[in-house]
N, C-alpha and C positions, 0 to 999 in steps of 0.2 A: 205441656204445650201452652203457648200464649193465646188466649181466646181472641184477642184483637187480630193477631196474625192469621189465625184460622178463618176468621170472618172475612178478611181481605182476600185470602186465597179462594174462598168460596164465591165471593162476589166477582172475582176475575176468572173464575173457572180454571184455576191453576192447581194441579195436583202437587202434593208435598213431595219433596226430593228426599229419598232415603239413603242414597249412595252417590258419592262423588269420587270419581277416579281420574286422576290427572298425571300424565307424564310430561314433565317440563321440557322445553326446547333444550337440546344438548349443548349448552354453553360450555361446560367443562371440556367435552370432547372436541369442540370447535377450537378453543384456544390452545389445546395441546397439539394441534396439527402444525406441521412445519409450514412456515411461510404464510400463516393465516393473516388476512388483512384486518384492519380495525373495523371496516364496514361489515365484513362477514361476521366478525365476533359480535358486533352490536345487533346485527340481524337475528342472531340466535339468543338474544335476551328475551325471555318469555315475559309477557305483561299480563295477559288475561289469566293464564294458568295459576300464578301465585295468588291473584285476586280471588279466584274460585276456591282455591285451597284454603286460604285464610278465612274466608267467610264461612265455609263449611266447617272448618275446625272450630271456629268460635261458637258454632251451633252444634257442637259434638253430641250433646245429649239426644238430639233428634236425627243426626246425620252421621253416617259412617263415611270417613274420608280416607282414601288410600293414595299414597304418593310413591310407595315402594312396591314393585311387583312381587317382592319376597312375601308380602302380606296377603296376596291373593288367596292362597290356599287356606290360611287361617280364617279369613272372612267367609269364604265359600263353605268351609266346614261348619261354621256356626250357623250359617243360613240354612244349610241342608238339615242340620240336626235340630235347631231350635226355631227356625223360621225368622230369626232376627239376630242382630249383632248385639252382644252384651255391652252393658255400660262400661265395664272395665276395658273391654277391647276398644270401644269408641274413644275412651279417654287416652288409651295408649296410642291410638292412631292420631288423635288430635295433637298430642305432644310431639309425635314424630313429624307431623306437618310443619310445625313451627321451627323445629330443629332443621328440617330440610330446607325450608325457605330462607332461614338465616344463613345456612351454609351456601346456598345458591347466591344470595345477595352479597355475601362476603367475597365470594369468588369474583363477582362482577366488580365490586369496589376495589379489590386487590389488582385486578387487571387494569382498571382505569388509572389507578395510582402508578402502576408500572409504566403504562403508556405515557403518562405525564412526566415520567422520570422524577417522581416526587419521593424524596427520601426523608421528608420531615416527619416529626412526631406530633400527631394531632391531639386534640383534646380528648378524643375517644380512640380506643385502639381495639381493632377486631382482627382475628385471624381464624382460619378454619383448616382442619386437618382430617385425614381419613385413616381409619384404623387398618393396619396391615398385619398386625400380629397380636393375638391374645397371649399373655405370658403366664407361666406357672406362678410366678411371684415377682416382686420388685427387687429393690436393693437388698432386702432381707426377706426370708421366707414368710413372715407375717404380713407383708405388704402386697396388696393387689397392684397389678400393672398391665399396661398394654403399650404397643409401639404404634404411633401415628406418624403419617408422613404429610408433607406439604403437597398440595395438588400439583403445583408447578415447582420448578427449581430443584428437582431431584436428580437430574442427569449427572452422572459421575460421582454422586454422593452415596453415602451408606444406605440411605433409604431405597436406592435403586439396585442394590447388590443382588446378584444371582447366587443362590447357595447351591453348590455342586455336590456337597457331601457333608454328612454329620447331622446330629440332632439340632433342633431349633436353638436360636440364639437366646440367651438370657438378657435380662435388663442390664446387668453389669457388663456382659459381653459387648452389647451395643454401645454403651457409654464409653468403655475403654477403647473399642475399635475406632470410634469416632475421633477420639483424642489422637490416636496414632495416625489416622488418615489426614487430619488437619495439618499435622507436622509434615507428613510425606509430601503433601501438595506444595510445599515450599521449594522443593528440589526438582530441577530439570534433569540433572545427571542421574545415572543409576544409583538408587538409594534404597536402603532397608531401614525400617524403624521397628524396634522391639519395644513393647509398652506393657506396663503393669499398673492397674488402678488409674488409668488415664494419664500417667506420667511416663515419659520415655525412660527406658533403662539402658538402651543401646542403640546408637545410630551409626550407620556406615555408608560412605559414598565411595565409589570406585569406578574403574573403567568398564566393569561388567557387573551383573547382579550377583554372581557368586562371590566376587571380591567384596562387594558391599555387604552381603550377608555375613561373611566371616568376620568382618570388622564389627558389625553390630553384635554378633554372638560373643566375640572375644572381649568386648567392652564390659560385659557382665553376664557370664555364663550361668550364674546362679539365678538372677531375677528373671531371665528370659524363660525359665522353666514354668510352664503353665500360663505363659503370657500370650500376647497378641503380636503377630509379626506381619507387617505389611510391606509390599514390594511395588515399585513403579515400573518394573519391566517383567517380561515373561519369565516364569520360573522354569529353568531347564532341569534335565535329569541329574546333573552333577549337584546342583543346589538342593534338589529334592532329597537326595541321599543324605546330605549333611543335615537337613532339617529333621529327617526321620530318626536321627541319632538321639534326639531329645523329645520330650513331650511339650507341645504347645497347644493352646486351646483353639486358636483361630489363625488362619492364614488368608490374606487378601492379596490378590494380584490381578493385573489386567488380563493376563493370559497364562495358560499352563501348557507346556509341551505334553503330548499324549503320554509319553513314558513317565514324565514327572507326575502327572495326575494319577497314574496307576500306582506309583510308589507311595504317594501321599495318602491315597485312599486305602492303603493296606492297614492304616490305623483307624479303628472304628470310631474313636471318640473325638477325632480332630474335625473341626469345621472348616470347610474350604469355600471361600467366597470369591466371586469374580465381579470386578467393576471395570469394564472395558476402558472407559474414559476416566481413569483413576486420577489423572492430574487436573481434572476440571475442578475449579474452585467454586464456592458459592458466589452468586452474582452480587454486585455492589449494593443492591437494594435489600439484601438480607439483614435480618436482625438477630441479635443474641437476646434470649429471654431467660430470666431467672425468677423462679417463684419465691416469694417471701410471704410471710403470714399476712393475709388480708390484701395482697396485691401482687403485682409483678414489676420487675425492673426490666426495662427495654433499652437496648443500646445498639448502635451500629456494630456489625461484626468487626473484629480487629483484623481488617483485610490488608493493611499496609505493613510492610516490613520496615521501611524508612520513610521519613517525611518527603512528600513530593517536591521535586525541584531543589532539594538540598543534598549536599555531599557530606560524607563523613568528615569530621573535623579532627585532625591529629593535634593533640594539646600538649604533647611532650616533646622533649628535645630530639628523641629518636623516632623514626617512622617505622611502621611494620614492614617486614619483607613481603614479597609477593605471596609466599606460602603462608606466612602469618595472616595476611589479609584474607586469603581463602578460608583459613581455619576460623578466623574471627567471624566471618559472615556465616559460616556453618554453625558456630556456637551461638550466634545471635538468633538464627532461625530456631534452634533447639530451645533456647531459653524462653523464647516467645511462647512456646507451647508447653512449658513446664510450670507446675503450680508454684505460686509465689509464697515466700521469697525464694528465688531460684538463682543458682550459679551453675554454669556448664563449662566444661573444659574440653577442648578439641585439639587433636594433633594429627596431621597428615590424613585428613578426611575421615577421622574416627572420633566419636565421642569417647573420651577416656574417663570422664568423671562428671556425675550429675548430682547436684544437691537440691532436691525439690521440697517445697512446702514447709520451709522453716519459719519460725516466728521472729528470727532476726537474721540479718544478712551474713554475719560472720559465721554463724552455725552452718548456713548453706554452703559457704565457701569451704569451711573445714570438711564438711561431709563430701563435697565434690572431690577434694584432694584425697581424702581417705578412700573414696570409691576407686580412684585411679590406682592408688597404692595397693589396694586389696587384690585387684585382678591383673594389673599390668606392671606392678613393681614400682619401687621408689624412684627409678630413673624415668618413668613414663611421662612425668609432668615437665621435665626439662625441655625448654623450647616450645612448650604448648601455649595455646591461646585460651583466654578466659572471657566469658560473657556474664554480665549481670543484668537482670530484667529491669532494675531500677538503679538510681544513683547510689554511690557510696556515701553514707552520712559521716563516716570516719575513714581514715586511711588504714584501718586494721586489716581489711580484706587485701589491700595491696601488699601489706607486710607478709601476710600468709602466702600470697601468690609468689612473692619474691623468695621466700624460704623454699618453696616447691620448685623453683627454677622456671616458673612461667615467665614468658618474655613479651607477651602482648595481651592487652585488655581492651574490651569494648563494653561501653556502658552508656546510658542516656546522658549523664551529666545533669547539672542543674542544682546540685547541693550547694548550700552556703559554704561548705568546706571543700569544694572542688579543688581549690589551690593546694590544700594539704595532701590530697591524693595525687595530684600532679607532681608535687615536690617529691613525694615518696617514690613515685614511678621513676623520676629522673635520678634519684639517688641510687636506685637499683638497675638503671639502664633498661627499664621496661617501657615499651611504647604503649600509648593509650589513645583511643579514638572515642569521640563522643558522637552519638547518633541523634541526639535531641528528640528522642521518642521513647517513651516508656512502654513496657509490655507486661503489666501486671496480669495475672490470671488466677481467678478464684473458683 
């Protein structure tokens, strides 16, 4: 104890404070309410509470400070048993205070930034998350892991999913499911996405969810085994029976028919998730964050499919047919969410070939074509449409596409050798459109 401080207390007849307990104004609960006004949010910003907490925590050697009701029992237990709170516990409570006030202040700062519609990247960057799941391990069994969610912006996203059946999700389950969901959200029509290691392996669109599922399944009946399958429509009994013919790790849908749920629950190891507003995308003020050694990379999410206010530019002598244009746009959506370098091939609302994560573009192209041949036959690529996530540096991909009978291509354009690819397309009567937007994904 500081003798000078004790002298001042005595002179002023002030008793020392041994315990400080503060529950802050419910700012988080306030901003999560529907239709909350800015004035109401600001009214629920605590001023005095954080001041008391921080001053008490700074003096933790002499004061026990509690900010979390979960710690009441621990502190009361020590007081009953030892007549005082141990230094270890006081230091633990001190660190918890500063973590709590940092979380509280970050919520306020994030709310203010959103209210200002501020999407800029400032000199300092702070975010805060809340743990929703302790995991058995991370990407590999020797790595510790947990799942944290943003306090806001979770509506319709994976962090808000309701689990209806099965054991808890693993680190890899969550990562892979998120990849599948981000692709699914690109589609308004009935759509099914099958995913493995965060890459799509089969995507189908149709007049109903059963047709969409069968297209996704038939695109790659091997890779879908043990994979993630996500739906943007209610799963009916007929579709559930088809799903149950194979083993999949996770199914996500907005709704399940009662009979469909009963059928799917018959398999003990399947995880069934429900996200009612499954088509809801992240808001425009969201960021993508990647951890690197010693820092983080922060960027706006890749929320746009095409440049605002621009139209697709046909650069070849022939124009895509209406069906080819539909397939081109579907292929473009898929390639956007496939690891680079990526090529995707689509025909009649079905992904027929996907070449993900290759170190050069021609390998991705060849893999996508072989993928189609493997499961749908040599004729499957005739009349199909191909998408590339970045420009063609050489016309070799066009030559491969021509050999496979592909008749339409969509790509960003922008290569110094665009003319070579255009000439090669014209030679083979292939239509090609430029998007003027790249979609690398790493």
